[in-house]
N, C-alpha and C positions, 0 to 999 in steps of 0.2 A: 506443423509448419509446412510439410510437403503438400498437404491438401490445400492449405492457404495459398501457396504460391501458384498453384494451378488455377484456383478460383480468381486470383488477381490477374493472371495472364488472360483468362477468358474475358473478364470484365474490361480489360484494356483493349482487347481485340474487338469487343462488341460496343465500345464507346459508352459504357455505363459504369463509370468509376464510383467507388464508395466515396461519399462526400463527408468530410470530417470538419467539425467545428471544435476549436480548441479554446478552453478558458484558462488563461494564465500565459504569460509571455516572458517568464524569467529565464534563468540559465537552462533549465531542463526544457522549457517550452521552445526555446530557439533551436535546441538540438532536435526536438521532435519535428519542428517545421522543416528543418533541413533534410531530415531523413525521409519524410513523406514526399517532399517536392523533388529531391534529387535522386532517390533510390527506390521508390515504391511505385511500380506500374499498377494501374487499376485502382488508384486511390488519389484523391485530391484534397488538399487542405484548402477549404473554400472560405473560412472565416475564423478570425481570432478575436476574442474579447479580452480586454485587460483594463484595469482601473485607469491606467494612463494609455490612451490609444496610440500615442507615439511609440510606446514599447511594443505594441502589437505590430505596428508598421515596421519597426526595426527587426522584429522576428521574421516577417516576410522578406525584408531586404536581405537579412542574413542568409536566407535560403535562395536568394537570387530572384525574388518575385517583385515585379514592379507593377505599376498601374493600379495600385491599391486605392479603394474608395472607403469613405467613412459612412457609417449608418447609425441611426438613433433608435430604430424600431425593427421589429421582426419583419414587417412588410418590406422595409428598405433592404434588409439583409436578404430576404427571399428574392427580391428583384435583382440584386447584384449577383447572387449565386446563379439564378436562371440565365443571366446575361453573360456568365462566365467571367465575372470580375471579382477578384479577391477583395474581401471586405473586412474592415475592423470596426469595433464598437467598444464603448465603455460599459455597455449594459449586457450582462450575460444572458438575460432572458430574451434578448433579440436573437440569440443563437438557439437557446433551448426551445423556443417557440416558432422556429423557422422550419417549415415542412421539408424543404429540399435537403436538409442536413440529415444524414443517416445515423451518425453516431457523434456523441460529445465526449471529448477527453478532458478531464479536469486535472490541472497540473499546478495548482496553487500551493498545496500543502497547508492551507488554512482550514480549520475545522468548521466553524460557523458558516463561513462563506461557501466552502465546498459542499457542506450538507445542503444548504439552500439551493445551490445550483443543481446538484444531483436530483433533489426532490422535484424541482421544477421541470427538469428534463424528463424524468420518469412520468410525471403527470401529463406531459405533452407528447408522450409516445416515442421518446428517443432512447436508444441504447446509450449507456454510460460506461465509460472505462475510467477507473480511478487510478491515477498515478499519485495517490493520496492515501497512504495506509492509515493516516490519522483519522480521516473520516470513516473509513471502513472499520477500523478498530473501535470506533465510538458508537456509530449508528448503522453499521453495515447490515446487521440482521434485519432491521426494520426496513431499510432501503431495499434489500433483497425481497422481502415480503411484498412491498409496494410494487416493485418491478414485476414480480410474478403475476400479480393481479392485473397489471397493465399490459402484460404480454411482451415485455422488453427485457433485455439483459442488463444487469449491472455487474461489473466485473473488476477484479484487480488486473494487474498489468504484467505481461511478459517483460523480462529484462530486469525489473526490480527483483530483489532476492525472494520475496514471497512467491512471485510467479514462477521463478526458476525452480524453487523448491517444489511447487505444486506440479509442475511439468515432470520433474524427476520422480516425485511420489507416484504419479499416475503411470509413468513408465515402469517403475519397479513393481508396482502392484500388478501391472499387466503381464509381467514375467511370471507371476505366480508366487512371488515372495510376499512376506508380511512386513510392511514398513512399521517400525516401532520408534524411530527418532527422525524428526525433520529438524535440520540444524543449519545454522548460519555461522560464518567465520568472520571474526573481527580482528583488526590489527591493534585496536586500542579500546579500552573501556575505562572511563573515569567519570563517575557521576557528578563530580564537582566542577567539571569544565563549564565555562560560560562564554558569552560573546566576546569578552575581553581576551581570554586566553586563545580563542579560536580566530581572532580577527585576521592575523597574518595568513593563516592557511586559506581562509575564505577569500581574501584579496588575491592571493596567488592564483587561484583557479576561477575567479570571477563568480563565486557562489554567494548565496545568501548566508550571512554569518549565523543567523538563528538556526537555519537548517543544518549547517555544519556542526553547530554545537549539539543539536539533537542526535547527530551521529555519534559524537564523542561521549555524551553523557548517558547513553543507553536508552534514551527515550525512543528513538527511531527503531532500534532492534526490538524493543518491547512491543511496539505496534506491529512490526512486521511479523514477529512470531505469534502474536495474538491472532492475526487474521489467518495465518496458516493453521493454527489450532482450530479456529472456527470453521475452516473449510475442510478439515480432516476429522474433527471430533477428538483430536489429541488434547492433552492437558499440559500443565506445567508441574514439575516435580516439587517445587517450592516457590514461594514468592520471589520473583526476580529471576527464576530459572536457576540452573546450576552454574552456567557460565564459567566453566573451568578454564584456567590458563594451561594450555598444552602446547609446548614448543616442540612440535614434531609434525609428521605427515598425518593427514586425516585418517587414512586407513588404520593407523596404529591407535587412533583414539577409540576404536571399538572396545578396547580393553577397559575403558573407563565405565562401561555400562554393563549391567546385568540383565540378561534377556527376561528372566522370570519377573524381575521387578518392573521392567518396562511393560511387559504384558499385563501385569496386575494393575498398572495405572491406565491401561488402554492406549499406550503410546504417548510420547511427549514431544514437545517442541523445546529446543535448547539452543545454546550457542557456545562456541569455543573462541578463545582469544589467543592470538599469535600462532595459530595452527596454519599449516600450509596444505594446499595452495590458498593464498589470500590475495584478493577477496574471493570467496567462493561459497558454495552451499553444499550440504550433504544430506543423504538419506541413509540411515542404517536399517537393515532389514534382516529377517530371519526366514528359514525354511525348514520344515519338519521332515521332508521326504529325503531319506538317506541316498536315494538314487540321484536326486537333483543336487544334493550336497556334493556328491562325487563329481558331477559335471562342473559345479561352481568352483570346486578346487582345481579341476583341470584347467578351467578358464582363468586361473590366477587370482581368484577372489578369496582364496584361503579356505581354511577348514571350518570357519564359522565359530560359534553359532551366529555371530553378527557379520553381515556382509556389507561392505562400504561402497556406496555409489555417490559420486560427487560431480559437480560442475565447477571448473576452476575459475570461472569468471561470471559476471553478470553485466550485460551490456546496455542496461538502462534504455535510453531513447532509441537505440538501434533496433530494438525488438518491439517497440510500441506499435508499429503498423500491423504486426501479426495479431496483437490483441484486438485492435480495432476491427480487423477483418473477421476474427473469430466471433466477436460479439454480433456482427451483422449476420454471420452464418449460423448463429444460435448457440455458440459454445462459450461459456465463461472460462477465463483462465483460472480464476478462483473466486468463490463466493461462499458465504456462510451456508452450512448445511441446514441450520435452523436458528435457534436462539444462540446467544453468546456462550462460549465455553470458557474463553479466557478474555480478560479485559486488561486495561492499563490504568494503574492508579497513580495519582499525584503524590509525590514525596518531596519533602522540604530539602532543598539543596543547601540552604544555610538556615541559621536561626532567623525566624520571621516574627516580626512584632504584630500585635493586634492592630487591626486597621489597614494592614498591607493589602493593596490591590494586586493580585497575582498577575505576573506577566505571562507571556505566551510560551509555546513550545520552544525549547532551545534557548531559554532565557536565563535570568539570574536566580529565580526563585525556586523552581521545581524541576524534578526529573521524573520519568515514568518507570514503573515496575510492572511486569506482567504478573497477574494474579488470577486465580480461578474465579469465574464469574459468580459461582454460588457463594464464595467468601466475600466478594465485593458487595453482593446484594445483602447478605446477612449482617455484615459489619457497616453497611451504609458508607462505603469508601467512595471517595471523590474521583470519578474518572478523569484521567489526564486531559481528555479531549474537551471537557467542560470547565476546566480549572481557570483558564484565562479570564480575567475580569472579575473573578470572585473576590469578595472582601473578607479577610480573616476576622472572625469574631473574637479570637483569643490568640495569644502568642503560642508558637509551636517551635520545637527544637529541630535542629538538623537531623535529617533521616527519618523524621516522623511521617507516617503515611496519613494524609489528610482525609477527613470524612465530611459528609454533607453537613453534619452538626457543627463543624468548625468554620463554616463559611456562610456568607450571604450571596446567593446566586443572582446575577443580573436578570432583569425581567425581559420578557418578549423575545427570547432567542429561539431560533428554529431548532437548534441542537437539543435544547431542553425539552421542547415539545416532542421531538422524535424519540428522545430517551424515555419520556413518560409513556409514549405509545409502545415502545419496545418492551418496557417492563410489563405493561398490561398484556401485550400479545404473547409473550413467552413466560408469563407468570413468574417473574424474577423476584 
């Protein structure tokens, strides 16, 4: 971040700001708009695409920007940007194919749509920052492969828990310690929550009810920890992770883990419930050098063998501009090392009848569980990111993990084409 702020100050002084195009103008999108416009020198939000352009205009207005124009094509977006006019459109390709835009941020939370937008941006030479763990956890490895071939960056995001974990992981590893747990802290986990139970909370904060439901039912944390696993090479200790309820401070949670077991697994991703500080993230690490152990004890990290490092907050949209700048500078916040290590599989939230058309993330039908990618492949389990719109061939009971053999998959989707390419590329 220290390097980033100097880079942005230089760009501001030289009059060459990073030009950002945003796809999505919901609750988080309007926060991103406000942060870039109001608090980020050396960066300009030049264009927003949203299915309903009036929502894109509202996001600009929320950030205090007026004089917005509408466009239908990439050429019109290009002209508006070059003329210094903020522009909105209902066509995301008008942004992904507009040369003056340096980086695209995808903020929709939709898998099929987000995958298509990301792929088009990469194919047209734009960096992509995903505020969309669901896309990353479903087709992130093949998007990373495509981005590498195109000479651009595809990255997760600072501020979201995965990005905060990855920053902490890199910091701890840079100190010479060996990270063995990357973790997330939740206040609540109930896989049977649905949009009806979460309606009041969503309305209170002006958030999308399905997104709020995915937080509560564990789908979101499964995707978040899956992409951390894919970026570190860590695994899950069991389907769904351990996810222990620990009503105490995170430093004391080191007692829940055995260093030898963690090392034997190659490091794990996990989460804790009701642990303080909440919300937050943590990295538990170890060190074999007794001289360094002495210093760590002196510096109040205890006697080991596990040492606790944590961030007591994640500030979501406040940190997004850092991610955008890092992408333009050539550094991904987090991205897959290679093929998938951990995936998220669709699990029945209720008893489901044959013929049911599965609804989307944070809905009434399914929740996601993190699972090892080799198990997902061997058992032909249905990834959560492709479940929406699938038709059940047979009835399944609550808590059953769905497989490809249980469903008919819709035809012609980008996400399925990318999944097939990912399977071939990484011999899954």
